[in-house]
C-alpha positions, 0 to 999 in steps of 0.5 A, spaced: 172 747 697 178 743 696 180 738 700 185 741 704 180 746 705 175 741 708 174 741 716 175 736 720 167 736 721 166 735 714 171 730 713 167 725 718 163 720 714 160 718 721 156 723 725 157 724 733 153 722 739 154 727 745 155 723 751 158 724 758 162 717 759 168 717 765 173 712 763 180 711 764 186 712 759 192 708 759 199 711 756 206 708 757 203 704 763 200 710 767 192 710 767 189 717 768 181 719 769 178 722 763 172 723 760 169 722 753 164 727 751 162 725 744 163 718 740 162 715 733 163 708 731 171 708 731 172 715 735 172 720 740 172 726 743 176 726 750 177 730 756 184 730 760 188 734 764 194 731 762 199 733 756 199 727 750 202 728 743 198 726 737 200 719 734 201 717 742 197 710 742 193 708 749 188 703 752 182 706 754 177 702 759 170 704 759 166 702 764 160 698 761 164 697 754 171 695 756 177 696 753 179 698 747 186 701 744 187 707 739 192 713 737 191 721 739 188 724 732 188 731 734 190 735 740 187 741 743 188 740 750 184 739 754 180 736 749 183 730 745 181 727 738 181 719 739 181 714 734 179 707 736 183 702 732 183 695 736 177 693 741 170 689 741 166 691 735 168 699 737 161 701 736 161 706 741 155 709 738 151 703 738 152 702 745 150 709 747 144 708 743 142 702 747 142 706 753 138 711 750 142 717 748 140 721 742 144 723 736 146 730 736 143 734 731 
């Protein structure tokens, strides 16, 4: 299979963990409630009923975890792939594991 033919799933070097986390996404100074439905070490799948653009930067505030910053990696409203770029360790999966969630098979 060529590199171009690889799906996003194939390109991932880290597994995803299914979660249901409420968060607050801030874009251009405006905050929106959202939900994270899976996470990896430095990425997340988010559901948000607002229009975002690929590459758009944001701050994400996750209860009990804190704030992190990042950019929108891909868009398929209402789902968005997030690349987390700044924050405290950016270890979302480790946090989820500590609170008792299981890895997606």
